[in-house]
N, C-alpha and C positions, 0 to 999 in steps of 0.2 A: 488534549487540544480540540477547541473548540470551531467548526466549520458553521457559519453561518451562509443559506440562500436563500436569495430575493427570486422569487420567478413569477413569469405574468401570467399564469394560468395554475389552476389545482392539479390536474393530470400530470404539468409541466414538472411542478414541485414534488409529486410524488415517485416520477419516474429519476429525478436526480436524488430522493431519497432511497430509491431501491438500489441505485448505485453506489451508494457512500454505505448501505448496509455491506452492501457484496464487499463492501472492503473493510469490514467490520466495524463500521462506525455505528453509533446508536443513533439511528436517527427518526425524524417524527415530523409531519406536516402540520401545519400552523394554515387554518381555512383563514380568508380572507375578513382581517376587521378582529380575528382574533388574538390572544396574550399566550406569552410563553409559558405553557406547559410546566407547573411544579413538579418537575422531575429530574432530580441533579445528576441522574446517570444518564441522560441525554449527552451527546457530543456534537450531535447534526440537528439543525433546526433547517426546515425549508419551508420560507413565508408565499403563500399566493397573495399577489397584490391585487389581483382580477382587473389589469390592466393592459391588457391586448388590443381593445379594441378602443378604448377613450382617450380624450383626447393627448396629445403628446406631454401640456404640461398639469395634467394631473394624475399622469403615469408618472412623471419626475417626482412630485409632491407626492406619491404612496410609496415610491422606492426609499425617500429619504424618509419618510415615518419608518418606514421596517428597518433601516440601515441604525437609527435612534432604539429600536427595540434589540439589536443584534446587540449593538454598542453595551448597554446595559447587563444584557446577560454574559455579556464578556469573551463575544467571537474574536478567536485569532486569526481566522479567514473569512474575509467577503469575496463571497461568488455569485455571479448574474447569472441566471438561468434563462436563456433564450430558448427560442423553439427551430425546430431543427429544420424547418422550410421559410426562417427568416424573415417570418410575419410578426405583427407587432411593435412598439415604440421603441426599437431597439437602440437609435441616436439618442434621446432624450432619456431614456433612464441610463443607457452606459454614461452619460454626461453628466448626470444629476450626481453619480457615484464617483467621478474621477473628479468634481468639483471640490468635494469633502477635501481630499489631501491632495497635495500638490502632487508630492511622489506616485501616487498611484497611476500605475498602466494595466489598460487592460489586454488579456491575450483571448483574441476570439478564435475557437474551435468549433465551426458549426458540425463538424464530421461526428456519427453516430454508426458507427460499424455495423451494430446488431441492429438496425433500425434500416439499413441500404443506405446512410447518409454517407458520402463522401467528398472532400474540397480535393481539386486538386486542378494550376492554373489559378487558383481563387475563384473558379466556378463549382457551385453547389451542385452537386448530380443526386438524384434520389434515383435508387437501382441503377445507376448507370444514364439517367434522363437530367438534362437541363431543369432546374426546378420551377423554370418559367413555362416548361411544355408539359408539365405535369397538369394534373388536374385541382392543386391546389395554385395555381396561379388564377383560377376562377372565382376563387373566394370573394363572395360579395363585399365582407367587410373590410378585407386587406387585400388586395389582388396581389399578385407577383409577375412583374414582366421584366424582371433581370435577374438573371444566375450568378453577377460576380459580385462575390460576400465585400470586398476592399467598396466597389463602388457605391451598392446598397448605402454601407455604412457612413463613407464620406458623406453623400445625400441628407442625411439625418445629425448629424456631430457636425460639430462647433470645432474637434479634435482633429490634428493631422491623424490621418488613416493612411497606414503600410502594410505592405503584405511580404509574406516570408515562402517562399516556393519549396515544392516536395522534395528538389535534389538537394536543398540543404536540410530539411530534415533526415534525410536518407544516408548522410554525411555524419549525423549522430549528435550527440548532446554536445560536443565539447563547440562545435561548429557551428551550432544552432544558437547556443549562448551568445558564442561571439557576434552574431547576426542579430540577436536581440539586444545586445547589450550599444551596438552600434546605431541599432535605429533611433532607442532610445534617448542616446546621446544627440541624433539628430533632430529631437521634437517630437518623434512618435507619441502618441497615448495612444491610439488605439490599433493594435497591432495583431492582422489577422494571419493565420497558418495553416498551409494545406497540410492535410492527414488522409490517409485511406484507409488505416489500420489500428487496432486498437494497440498495437507495438509501437505505431507514430505516436500516439498520444501518450505514451508512457516514455518514452525520448522528450518529448513538449515539456510534461511535467518537470521530469529530472531536470532538464534545463533550466524551468522556472524557478525551481527552488534554490539554487545555483546566485541566483541574484539577488544580493543583500540590502543595496543600499534605496530598494525599491518596491512599493507594498505592491506587488504584482498579483491581480485579479482576475481567475478564471473568467470567462463569460462563454460558454458552452450549452449544449442542451444536456450535460449529465455526465458524460465520462469524463472529461478533463478533468471537472471538479474533483471527480473523486479519483483520478488517477494523483492531482497535486495534494490532495490531502493525503493521501496513503504516503506520498514520498516526503512532504512535509513533517508528517508524525514519523516517519525514519530518522529523518534527519533532525528532529528535535530530541530525539531520546538521548539525556545525559544522565551517568550513574544511575544509569535504569538496567540493569543487564540480564541478558536472556541468555540462558546456557541452553545451546543445541546440542546433542547426543545421537548421532546416526551411526550405527553399526551392522545396518543391512547392505546386503552386497549386490542387491541387484542395478542392472543398468539403470532404470529408472531411479533407483534413489540419487545414484551416481547423476544424472541429469538434472533433477532437482536441485541436487547441492551443488551443482556447479551454477546454476541460474541462481541460486543466492548468493554465492563468492562473488560473483560477477555486479550483483543487482546493488549488495551492500558492500562492495569491495573489503569483504571480508578477508580473515588470513587464518585458517584455520589450526587446529592442533591435530598434526597428523600422528597419530597411534598405529605403532607396525604390529598388525596382528600377527605377524609369527613369532614375535617375542611374547605376545600373549599368550598365543598356544600352545603352553606351554606348562609343565608341573616342576621345572627347576628355576633358579634365581632370576632368570632373565624375563618371570614376570615380574618380581617386584619391582626390576632395574626399570624397566619400562613404565612401570606407574610412577615411579620417581620422577623419572625425565620429563613425560608426559606431564603432569601435574606441575612441576618445575616451570615449564614452559608455559601451562595455560593461567598461572598465577602471572608469571610476566605478560602475556597477553591479555590478560584481563584489563591492566589499566588504558589500553587503548582500543579494545575491542567493544561496540556495546553489545553486538550480539558473538558470542564467543561460541562457537564450534569445534565440539569432538568429536572426531571421528576416524575411525580405520578405515575408511572409504578415500584413495586419492586417485588422482589421473596414474599412476604407477602400482598401484594394489593389480596383484596379481591372486587370481581364487587360491585358495589355500586348500590341500590335498589331505584334508584331516583325517584320511582313514591311514595315511601313511604315519604321520605325524604321530596319532595316537599308536600305533602299532611300533615306533621306534621307541614311545615311552612307557609301552607296556600299561598302556591303560583305554579304556573306553574311549569310540568317539567321542559319546556326549560329552563328557568332563573336558575334551579339550574344545569344544564348541562352548562348553559354560566358563571355560575361562576366560577366552573374549568377552562375553558379555559382563562376565564380573569384573573384568578389567577395567573396561570401559564404566563401568558405574562407581568402581572406586574411585577412577580418576574424578568422573564429575560429582562422587560424594564430599572429595577432598576440597574442591573448589569450593561448592556451596558452604560446606562447614565453615573454612578458615577465611573466603573470601571478605575482604575489607571495603568493598560494594556492597550495594543492598543488591540481589537478587532478588528481579519479577517477575520472572517466569522460566519455565523449564520445559525443551520439547523433546521427546523422544522418538525415533524412528523403529520400529520393529516391537515387536511384542515379547522378543525375549530380552531385548536392550531394556526395555521398561521394566518388565518383573524383575529385573536384575538390579537395577537404579531402588525398586521399593523394597527389595530384600536387604541391600548394603546399607542404606539410608535409615531402615527402620520405619518406612511409613507403613500404618494399619490399615490404611485405604485412599482411594482416591475419590470423592465426593463429585460427582458429575453436574454439570451443568447443562450443557449444548453440543452441537455437534457445527463444526468448524467446515468439512468436509464428510463423504460417506467416508465412515472408517476411521474418520480423526475427530475424537473426543476430546473435549473443553471440561476442565473440573480444578481442583484444588487438590493437593495431598493434604493428608490428615494423619499427625506424630510424625516422628522420627526428624531428619536431620532437615529435612524438606517442608515442615511442617506448614501449612497455610500457603504456599506457594503456587500459582497457577500454574497448569499444566497443560498442554495440549500433548497427545499420543495418536500416533498414525501407523499401519502397517508400509509397509515396505514395498508392495506391489499398488498401493493407492493414491489414483489424482493424473495432473500431467505436470509439465515441468515448475509451474506456477505454485504447485502444492504445499512445499515447506515453505516457502517465501510467503503466503498465503497463512501457514498457521502459526508464522511469527509477529506476521503484521498483528495477526488475532491477538497473540499474548501483549503486545505493544499498546493495544488499544484497548485491553480490557483489564490493565492493570493500575491500579488506585493505592499507592503506599504499601505494595507486596501483597494487596487485599484483592481478591475476586469482585467485580462488581456488573450486577447483573441487571 
């Protein structure tokens, strides 16, 4: 998927490009008057129109010129980057993009939590202060005399502007979607939404991607565009399967895994670790059961999770289990990781769908996957997060498949999901594209 961003100045274009890069897009900024880079690996282009301080009609013309370039490039999503203190030709530039498509709707989020910008009640606050009371209000080229974003836009735009409050956002995606659809049906073309946190922006982005009959255009300083692109990419993945194998039993891993399950509405294959922690026939029986379940779920799951960590998992007493079976404790532990690897290998080896990526959490699990699959090595390309490496399997069942490996004690609640999204954004016919 390709995202095209139209920004009214160079630093704004760069800021949005960085936001997209953090979501695993390969982004670049095109300076004012420039052409599309001859680099097929880019999937996010940010254009500077240098239009913040020009006449409104000139700003509109420059925006339309860039829209044509992005159409030729094949952009799937168009986003309008605006200043986080609402300076510039917001109305004329948004109107120009709306008039290209009768079904295009602008969703405006001025919130930029990492820069101290938030919107509540429609009012833009900069570090808790209304924008009209800050130094930016004294901008000699574009002074700000109002902090109410819907009012600012309505004065500049020919289209109907409406507003959705923070209370609706806090009710969640379904309530927000209902309100968005209602306002669109009532004729709104520009909808301003309150938000005070990155989590609010994620909820808004997820609601936006569920609206099918309209071309929903993010208008913001960067975070919404990145969140929308992230959600849109995840939604558009069809017949491009990612296998996620998690054997780590840390509470952090459980927290990260639950976030993925909730965010992607995933239905994991839960493998019974008690059955795998055995040198008896229960090991083979559990592998057969879990593998059959995995094949069944692979038809409907774009991200197939295979894990021994479930909400009901209790930590095993490996010492006691080893003693009961009269084997060393390390043998019992190894049987668990080998069992997970065996299930994963069988799914990849016999899947009818193309497997476009593999994620594994825990060094023991990754090593077991390499051993069971016959991989000779992992060619390394990048670091997704600290101690989360991106590369490609060399040899064996997984040969050529992109992979991200992560330690079980690494990151925050978003980390596994970010690794999965990195794989989604860096797949190309099952090959790594750098």
